[in-house]
Residue, then its C-alpha position, 0 to 999 in steps of 0.5 A: m395433529q398436535a404432534d405434527s405442529e410441534v415437529k414442524a414449530n421445532s424445525l422452524e426454530n432449529k432454522r432460525d438458529i442457523l439463519p446465516e447459513s441458510a441465507k447462504k443458500l438462498l442467495d447464491y452469488d456465484t450463481v447470480l453472477q453467471y446471470i449478471g456478467g462477471f465483468g459488466p458496466f456495474q463491475f467496471r465502475i467499482c473497479i474504476l473507483i478502487w483502481l484510482a484509490a489504489m493510486y492514492c495508496a501508491a503515493g502514500v507508500m512510495s512518498f518517503s523516497f522524496t520527503g525523507a530523501v537524504l540530500e548530498h551535503r557537507c559541513l557549513l563553513p561559517e567563516c566562509e560562508s552563511a546558510e542563508t547566501n551560501d556564497s562558497r558553494s563552489i567548493w563542492t567540486d572546486a580546489i578539490n586537490e588544493s592541500s589547504y582545502p576546508l573539508p577532510l576527504k574520504a575516498g576522493k570526495t568531501y567527507r560529510c561530518l568533518k571539517y577543518t579548524n582556522l578557516s578563513l576566505v582568502e581570494g574566493f577560496c576557504t582556507s585552512r591555516g591550522d595544523n589539521k589531520d582528522g578535522v572536527k565534527c561540525n553541527e551545520w550543513v549545507y545541502d545539495d538543493s538541485v533535486l529537492k529544495i528541502s526534506i525532512v532530512s535536511e530540515f531536521n539535520l538528520v545526518c552524521e550522528k543523527a543519520w539512524i533517526e532516517p532509517v527508523l522514520a522509514s521503519a515507522y511506516m512498514i510497523g504500521m503495515v504490520f499492525g494495519s494488515i492484522s487488525f483491519g482485515a479482522i475489522a472488515d469482516k466484523i462490521g463490513r467492507l465499505k465502513t472499514f473502508i471510510i475509517v481507514v481512508a479517514i485515518a489515511a487522510i488525516a495522518q498523511t495531511a497532518a504529517a506535513f505540519s510535523v514540528n519534529p521527527e517524533m511527530f513525523f514518526v507517529l503519524r507514518f505509523f497511522a499512515g502505514a497502517s491505514i494504507i495497507g488496510l486501505y489497500q487490501i480492503l480495495n483488493v477484496l471488494g474488487t474480488e468479491f464482486v467480479g467473477s471468478e474468471f476475472r479476478l486474476k486480471f482485477g488484481f494484476i490491473q490494481n497493482i498496474f495502477f499502484a504502479i501509475g500512482s508511484c510514477s506520478l509521485g515522482i513527476v509531481a516531485i520534479f515541480v514540487k520541491d518542498w517536502r511538506t508541500l509534496q506531503l500535502i499534495y498526495g495526503a490531502p486527496g484521501f478526503l475526497l475519497l470519503s465520497y466512496w461511501w455514496l459511490l461504492p456498494e457494500s460487498c454482497r458477499w459479505l452481506i449474505n454471509q451476515g444474513r443481510l439479504e434484503e441489502a444483497k438483493k437490492i445491490v444485485e437488483m442494481a447490477c441487473r439494471v445497470n448491466k442490463k440483465t436479469v436473474p431468475q427470481h428464484l435465485l434471489c428469493t430472500s423470502l421475507d414476509g412483512t415482519g422481516a421473518l424468513d420464509y422456511d418453506a423456501v428454504d426447504k425448496n432451495e435445500a432440495k434443489s441443491g441437495v446441500s443442507s444448510k446446516t453444512a455451512t461453515t463460517g470460513s473463519m482463520l481458525e477453521v484454516l488453521k485446523n486443517r493441515i493442508l491449508r495450515k501449511r499452505t498459509f504459512l508458506m504464503f506468509f513466508v513468500w509474502f514476507s520475502v517479496s515484501m521485504s525485497f520490494y520495498g528494500l529495492s524500491m528505496v534504494l534504487t534512487d542511488l543507481s545514478d546521479n539523476y535521482i527522479l529518473n532513477y525513481e520513475l524507472a524503478m516504478l515504470v518497470e512494474i507495469p510491463s511485469h504485471i501486464t506479462s504476468i497476466f499472460l503467463v499466469g494463464i498459461l503456467g499457472r499460479r504455482t509455476m509463476m510464483f516459484g519461478s519468479t521468486l527464484v529469478g528474483g532471488i538469483g538477480c538480487l544475489a547477483a546484483g551484490f557482485v556488480p562492481s560499483g559505478r559510483v565513488a563510495q561515500 
């Protein structure tokens, strides 16, 4: 009798050591979802909140297309005009063939960084009376404000000898994205999706709003870095939250719809830029709404899957019960058996019954860590292949998105078309992936995209080189 008691005590102690693994078997969320519904009103409400937040991410990612726009510019000619009144703007186009033209020409257009000397205003034309061949460098510029009144480039004169600063500012966001991709995913696994969501939203809102008050390019660079790190972290968490709440048959559609909302958010930025032509105001308009997303702390539930993996069964059970009420569904009680007594201790008899039903011992559960993925030869190979594909696609996407505004003279129209083309592509992909499969679709799309990018290099330029 005493021996039996000792054996049972040892057995209970061993099961306490594997509580998180046991918990996974006590509340099988995939099975529970079959009763709740893979995409009912409960999941729809969560997805709408996630998709709206994805639009905020899009505005942050693409904003530099306007805030960092390199406006058409030429040297200011103080002998003939002033920066305030800009009386001689006609020299953008007038008298272009005059031998006395005050600005050197390159490929038939005004050269942006040089001017002639000994200038004077004669009969409405700014002419040079000196012996000029190559011109001299200028330190003041006039910018074309037909698209934007002012960008960070024109405000801080990041042109000519300082032109290298503009791509550095653009790169700050990408550097931040690398940092955020590595760090915030691990943090979300450690402290939870919802807490990490609030952290990254706070960082994104503060960084992007503060960037509107940058006093120099260095300050803007630092804030862009934090914005990039937090925005990519936010987008990843949104994607994980959505896929962890919907059923497996809806996960693919959820991801594509999230990308559609991302494209809509990108398009909305261009529409706002039609009316708001100052980069600081534009920065505030798309940065400050991030503070509203802090309300998601009360609107979004924590991921049930993450709670189950952490052994926090009672919290997971409450969310499941809430989903049942909203979806008007019921789940068999034995599937919700978290089996906690009054002291919060696990009822290990329920563990035995659950394992007997499933035929799988909780001792075989794994943690699913990245280290385990890398230890497996097949998973390791696939993981590194996906890393390479993701790197290539990201480089192509962001590279093309940033330069497509130069396709024609209508800057905003170029931007809008580049963003709008994503929407039909995502809608089409939902159906094609279902028909062709993921692997064929990924191979085919990357092949077609790569051929398109290579072929574009052989298309004659329709614009004069500058």
